[in-house]
C-alpha positions as CSV (number, residue, x, y, z in Angstrom):
1,M,0.0,0.0,0.0
2,K,1.2,3.5,-0.9
3,I,0.1,6.6,0.9
4,H,0.9,10.2,0.0
5,V,0.7,12.9,2.8
6,W,0.7,16.5,1.8
7,V,1.7,19.1,4.4
8,P,2.5,22.8,4.5
9,D,5.4,22.3,7.0
10,Y,6.7,19.2,8.7
11,A,10.3,19.3,10.0
12,S,11.3,22.9,10.3
13,A,8.3,24.8,11.7
14,I,6.1,24.8,14.7
15,G,2.4,25.2,15.0
16,G,-0.8,23.2,15.3
17,I,-1.0,22.0,11.7
18,Q,2.7,21.0,11.7
19,T,2.3,19.1,14.9
20,F,-0.8,17.4,13.6
21,S,0.9,16.5,10.4
22,R,3.7,14.7,12.2
23,F,1.3,12.8,14.4
24,I,-0.8,11.7,11.4
25,V,2.3,10.3,9.7
26,R,3.2,8.5,12.9
27,G,-0.3,7.2,13.2
28,L,-0.4,6.0,9.7
29,R,2.8,4.1,10.3
30,D,1.3,2.4,13.4
31,V,-2.0,1.7,11.8
32,L,-0.6,0.4,8.5
33,P,2.9,-0.8,9.4
34,G,3.5,-2.3,5.9
35,A,2.5,0.8,4.0
36,E,4.9,3.0,2.0
37,I,4.4,6.5,3.2
38,A,5.7,9.5,1.2
39,V,5.5,13.0,2.7
40,F,5.5,16.1,0.5
41,S,6.1,19.4,2.3
42,K,5.5,22.8,0.7
43,N,7.7,24.9,2.9
44,D,10.4,22.7,4.4
45,T,14.0,23.2,3.2
46,S,15.5,20.4,5.2
47,Y,14.9,16.7,5.9
48,P,13.7,15.1,9.1
49,D,16.0,12.7,10.9
50,P,15.6,9.4,8.9
51,E,16.4,7.4,12.1
52,S,13.3,8.7,13.9
53,D,10.9,9.8,11.2
54,P,8.2,7.3,10.3
55,A,7.9,8.3,6.7
56,D,9.7,6.3,4.0
57,K,10.2,9.2,1.7
58,F,10.3,13.0,2.3
59,T,10.2,15.7,-0.4
60,P,10.8,19.3,0.7
61,M,9.9,22.1,-1.7
62,G,10.8,25.1,0.4
63,W,13.8,25.9,-1.6
64,W,11.6,27.3,-4.4
65,S,11.1,31.0,-4.3
66,P,7.8,32.1,-2.7
67,K,6.5,33.3,-6.1
68,L,7.0,29.9,-7.7
69,R,6.6,27.6,-4.8
70,T,2.8,27.1,-4.9
71,T,2.7,26.3,-8.6
72,E,5.8,24.0,-8.4
73,F,4.5,22.2,-5.3
74,A,1.1,21.6,-6.9
75,W,2.8,20.2,-10.0
76,K,5.0,18.0,-7.9
77,L,2.0,16.6,-6.0
78,F,0.1,15.9,-9.2
79,R,3.0,14.4,-11.1
80,S,4.1,12.2,-8.2
81,A,0.6,10.8,-7.6
82,A,-0.2,10.3,-11.3
83,W,3.1,8.3,-11.6
84,E,2.9,6.3,-8.4
85,H,-0.9,5.9,-8.0
86,P,-1.0,5.9,-4.2
87,D,-3.9,4.0,-2.6
88,F,-5.0,7.3,-0.9
89,I,-3.8,10.8,-0.2
90,V,-4.0,12.7,3.0
91,T,-3.8,16.5,2.8
92,T,-3.4,18.3,6.1
93,H,-4.2,21.7,4.7
94,V,-7.4,22.2,2.6
95,N,-5.7,24.5,0.1
96,F,-4.1,21.5,-1.5
97,A,-7.5,19.8,-2.0
98,P,-8.1,21.0,-5.6
99,V,-5.0,19.0,-6.7
100,A,-6.3,15.9,-4.9
101,H,-9.7,16.4,-6.5
102,W,-8.1,16.3,-10.0
103,L,-6.3,13.1,-9.1
104,Q,-9.5,11.7,-7.8
105,K,-11.4,12.5,-11.0
106,L,-8.6,11.4,-13.4
107,F,-7.2,8.4,-11.6
108,R,-9.8,7.5,-9.0
109,I,-7.3,8.1,-6.2
110,P,-9.2,8.7,-2.9
111,F,-8.3,11.6,-0.6
112,L,-8.8,12.7,2.9
113,A,-8.7,16.4,3.8
114,V,-8.2,17.8,7.3
115,G,-9.7,21.1,8.5
116,H,-8.1,22.8,11.6
117,G,-9.3,26.3,12.2
118,V,-9.7,29.6,10.5
119,E,-8.7,28.2,7.1
120,V,-12.0,26.3,7.0
121,W,-14.3,28.5,9.0
122,E,-14.9,30.7,5.9
123,I,-13.7,29.4,2.5
124,G,-14.0,31.9,-0.3
125,N,-12.1,30.0,-3.0
126,Q,-14.7,28.1,-5.0
127,R,-12.2,25.5,-6.2
128,V,-11.3,24.6,-2.6
129,R,-15.0,24.4,-1.7
130,N,-15.8,22.1,-4.6
131,A,-12.8,19.9,-3.9
132,L,-13.7,19.5,-0.2
133,R,-17.2,18.6,-1.0
134,A,-15.9,15.8,-3.2
135,A,-13.4,14.4,-0.6
136,D,-13.7,10.7,0.2
137,R,-13.2,11.7,3.9
138,L,-13.5,15.1,5.5
139,I,-11.9,15.5,8.9
140,A,-12.0,18.2,11.5
141,V,-9.9,18.5,14.6
142,S,-12.6,19.8,16.9
143,E,-16.4,19.9,17.1
144,F,-16.3,23.7,16.8
145,T,-14.3,23.5,13.6
146,R,-16.6,20.7,12.3
147,R,-19.7,22.9,12.8
148,R,-18.1,25.9,11.1
149,M,-16.6,23.8,8.3
150,A,-20.0,22.2,7.7
151,S,-21.7,25.6,7.6
152,T,-19.3,27.1,5.1
153,L,-19.5,24.1,2.8
154,N,-23.2,23.7,3.2
155,L,-22.8,20.1,4.4
156,D,-24.4,17.9,7.0
157,P,-21.9,17.9,9.9
158,N,-22.1,14.2,10.1
159,R,-20.2,14.1,6.8
160,I,-17.2,15.4,8.6
161,A,-15.4,13.0,10.9
162,L,-13.6,14.1,14.1
163,L,-10.0,13.4,14.7
164,P,-8.9,15.7,17.6
165,D,-5.4,16.9,18.0
166,T,-3.1,14.8,20.3
167,F,0.1,15.0,22.3
168,D,2.7,12.6,23.5
169,P,2.3,11.9,27.2
170,E,5.9,10.6,27.3
171,E,7.1,14.0,26.3
172,F,4.9,16.1,28.6
173,Y,4.6,15.0,32.3
174,P,4.6,16.7,35.7
175,A,7.9,17.7,37.4
176,R,9.3,20.2,39.8
177,K,9.8,23.8,38.6
178,P,13.1,23.6,36.7
179,H,16.0,25.2,38.6
180,Y,17.6,26.5,35.3
181,L,14.4,28.4,34.4
182,L,13.9,29.8,37.9
183,K,17.5,31.1,37.6
184,R,17.0,32.3,34.0
185,Y,13.9,34.3,34.8
186,G,14.9,35.4,38.3
187,L,12.1,33.6,40.0
188,T,11.6,31.8,43.4
189,A,10.1,28.4,43.6
190,N,6.9,29.6,45.3
191,Q,6.4,32.6,43.1
192,P,3.1,32.4,41.1
193,V,3.7,32.1,37.3
194,I,1.3,32.5,34.5
195,L,2.4,31.2,31.1
196,T,1.4,31.7,27.5
197,I,3.2,30.3,24.5
198,A,2.2,32.0,21.2
199,R,3.7,33.6,18.2
200,L,3.8,37.4,18.5
201,A,2.2,38.5,15.3
202,S,-0.9,40.6,14.4
203,A,-2.6,37.5,13.0
204,E,-2.1,35.8,16.4
205,R,-3.5,38.4,18.7
206,Y,-6.7,36.4,18.9
207,K,-4.8,34.1,21.3
208,G,-5.4,36.7,24.0
209,Y,-2.0,37.8,25.3
210,D,-3.1,41.5,25.2
211,Q,-6.0,40.7,27.5
212,L,-3.8,38.8,29.9
213,L,-1.5,41.8,30.1
214,R,-4.5,44.0,30.8
215,A,-5.7,41.6,33.5
216,L,-2.3,41.6,35.2
217,P,-2.7,44.8,37.3
218,L,-5.9,43.2,38.8
219,V,-4.0,40.0,39.5
220,R,-1.2,41.9,41.2
221,E,-3.6,43.3,43.7
222,H,-3.8,39.8,45.1
223,F,-0.4,38.4,44.2
224,S,2.1,41.3,44.1
225,N,5.0,39.0,43.0
226,V,3.1,37.3,40.1
227,R,5.1,36.9,36.9
228,Y,3.6,36.6,33.5
229,I,5.9,34.8,31.1
230,L,4.9,35.2,27.4
231,G,6.9,32.8,25.2
232,G,7.2,33.4,21.5
233,R,8.7,35.7,19.0
234,G,7.4,37.7,16.1
235,P,6.9,41.2,14.6
236,D,4.3,42.1,17.1
237,R,6.8,42.3,19.9
238,P,7.5,46.1,19.8
239,R,3.8,46.7,20.1
240,V,3.5,44.3,23.0
241,E,6.5,46.0,24.7
242,A,4.7,49.4,24.3
243,L,1.5,47.9,25.9
244,I,3.5,46.6,28.8
245,R,5.0,50.1,29.4
246,E,1.6,51.7,29.1
247,L,0.1,49.3,31.6
248,D,3.1,49.8,33.9
249,V,3.6,46.0,34.4
250,S,7.2,45.7,33.2
251,A,8.3,44.3,36.5
252,S,5.7,41.5,36.3
253,V,6.3,40.4,32.7
254,T,9.0,38.4,31.0
255,L,9.0,38.2,27.2
256,A,10.8,34.9,26.9
257,G,11.3,34.9,23.1
258,Y,11.4,31.7,21.2
259,V,10.9,28.6,23.3
260,A,12.5,25.6,21.7
261,D,10.7,22.3,21.7
262,Y,13.1,20.7,24.1
263,E,12.3,23.4,26.7
264,L,8.5,23.3,26.3
265,R,8.0,20.8,29.1
266,G,10.2,22.8,31.4
267,H,8.2,25.9,30.8
268,Y,4.9,24.2,31.4
269,N,6.2,22.8,34.7
270,L,7.5,26.2,35.7
271,C,4.0,27.8,35.6
272,D,1.1,27.6,38.0
273,V,-1.4,28.2,35.2
274,F,-1.2,28.1,31.5
275,A,-3.5,30.8,30.1
276,M,-4.5,31.5,26.5
277,P,-8.0,33.1,26.3
278,S,-8.2,32.9,22.6
279,K,-11.1,33.5,20.2
280,G,-9.8,32.0,17.0
281,E,-8.3,28.7,17.9
282,G,-9.2,25.6,16.0
283,F,-8.3,23.4,18.9
284,G,-5.1,24.3,20.9
285,I,-2.5,21.5,21.3
286,V,-0.7,23.7,23.9
287,F,-3.6,23.0,26.3
288,L,-3.0,19.3,26.0
289,E,0.7,19.7,26.6
290,A,0.1,21.9,29.7
291,L,-2.5,19.5,31.1
292,G,-0.1,16.6,30.4
293,C,2.3,18.4,32.8
294,G,-0.5,18.6,35.3
295,K,-1.1,22.3,35.0
296,P,-4.4,24.1,35.3
297,V,-5.4,25.9,32.1
298,L,-7.5,28.9,31.2
299,A,-9.0,29.0,27.8
300,G,-11.5,31.1,25.8
301,N,-15.1,30.0,25.4
302,K,-15.7,31.2,21.8
303,D,-13.6,28.8,19.7
304,G,-12.2,25.3,19.5
305,S,-10.4,25.7,22.8
306,A,-13.6,24.4,24.5
307,D,-13.0,21.1,22.9
308,A,-9.4,20.9,24.2
309,V,-10.6,21.3,27.8
310,L,-13.7,19.1,27.4
311,N,-16.1,22.1,27.6
312,G,-14.7,23.0,31.0
313,A,-14.1,19.6,32.5
314,L,-10.3,19.9,32.2
315,G,-9.9,23.7,32.5
316,V,-11.5,27.1,33.0
317,L,-13.4,28.6,30.1
318,I,-13.8,32.3,30.1
319,D,-15.1,35.1,27.8
320,P,-11.9,36.2,26.1
321,D,-13.1,39.8,25.8
322,D,-13.8,40.1,29.6
323,V,-10.6,41.3,31.2
324,A,-12.1,41.4,34.7
325,A,-13.4,37.8,34.3
326,I,-9.9,36.7,33.1
327,A,-8.3,38.3,36.2
328,D,-10.8,36.7,38.6
329,A,-10.3,33.3,37.0
330,L,-6.5,33.6,37.3
331,I,-6.8,34.7,40.9
332,K,-9.0,31.8,41.8
333,I,-6.7,29.3,40.0
334,V,-3.5,30.6,41.7
335,S,-5.3,30.8,45.1
336,Q,-6.6,27.2,44.9
337,K,-5.4,25.0,47.7
338,P,-6.0,21.4,46.6
339,L,-7.4,19.2,49.3
340,N,-5.4,16.1,48.3
341,G,-2.1,17.7,47.6
342,E,-0.6,19.2,44.5
343,A,0.6,15.9,43.1
344,S,-2.9,14.4,43.2
345,R,-4.3,17.5,41.4
346,A,-1.7,17.3,38.7
347,N,-2.2,13.6,38.2
348,Q,-5.9,14.1,37.9
349,L,-5.5,16.6,35.1
350,R,-2.9,14.5,33.4
351,S,-5.0,11.3,33.5
352,G,-8.0,13.2,32.2
353,V,-6.2,14.7,29.2
354,I,-4.5,11.3,28.3
355,N,-7.9,9.5,28.4
356,A,-9.4,12.1,26.1
357,Y,-6.6,13.1,23.8
358,G,-3.6,10.9,24.3
359,Y,-1.8,9.4,21.3
360,D,-3.4,6.0,21.8
361,R,-6.9,7.5,21.4
362,F,-5.7,9.4,18.3
363,R,-4.3,6.2,16.7
364,E,-7.5,4.3,17.4
365,T,-9.7,7.0,15.8
366,L,-7.3,7.3,12.8
367,A,-7.5,3.5,12.3
368,E,-11.3,3.8,12.0
369,L,-11.1,6.6,9.5
370,V,-8.7,5.0,7.1
371,G,-9.9,1.5,7.7
372,T,-12.6,1.5,5.0
373,I,-10.3,3.0,2.4
374,A,-7.4,0.6,3.3
375,K,-9.7,-2.4,3.1
376,G,-11.1,-1.4,-0.2
377,K,-7.6,-1.3,-1.7
378,K,-6.5,-4.7,-0.6
């Protein structure tokens, strides 16, 4: 069996779609161990480590200039599939669906298309809309995205399967606040820490870091030594710095810059609450990672974040536009004194997120989704 997986990024970028893409390749390898899996990446310029990557073949196209890359990538996808006739195609970004649709019509190659967030909440491109309606399987990563995707495509939501995002519990687990991060940020072990990990860009402001900064003076009335660590880099940083000065919270904020993958677990364990009151999130893998580390989370109630925290069962949902409510929620979370000890509280959060969104659950759901197509090709 041959499978082609089309991704925007895979080895050299971070983000929800990129993380999902890596997990779906891993899942396909586990579900169909004998399959030949070829990954085609539009924006990568380097190759993943062949010793650890589950794909048999990897084709990066990021070395093309931006003006030519889209056309060259589409031609590469079409030409490779027309020549190799894969048993099915998985596209982890819907913009690639028109190419898959042509292959479906000309060579009867089935394809699965995945919708994540804003890219499928409103789809203006008619070719993309037509292609998605013709997909052999449509997949959404959250119930929120499924409803929005169904509405924009004028489809019955039941035509869209759910495959929620996942995380690796072996990579994210509870531990003490790392000494090296306490030292780096000038913190004490008992100092309350609020954490957000987000790219600092105008397109990412929906993640709510502005609102958290505005809530900080209210939180400081109760916890004068609170520290808000905002991890991430991007062109919005100068504006964020100006807002910090305007709010007079410089002493309580650390702009951590880029947080490498190998330091993510340490940062989650450093914080007392992970907060991202967004209003444009398709799901929010960061919530799963923080919960895997046993940390309370605060999320917005107007997007796919609600799915990630099981509609409030695993975290606090708040109106992302209500600064006072955000502050009150943060104060309550930081003030909370668990009756059975901190370790018990952390383990409860961890077991809850593993049961709902651990990799084993993801693999089982993926097996059901590709099972019919795989059986039909045997």
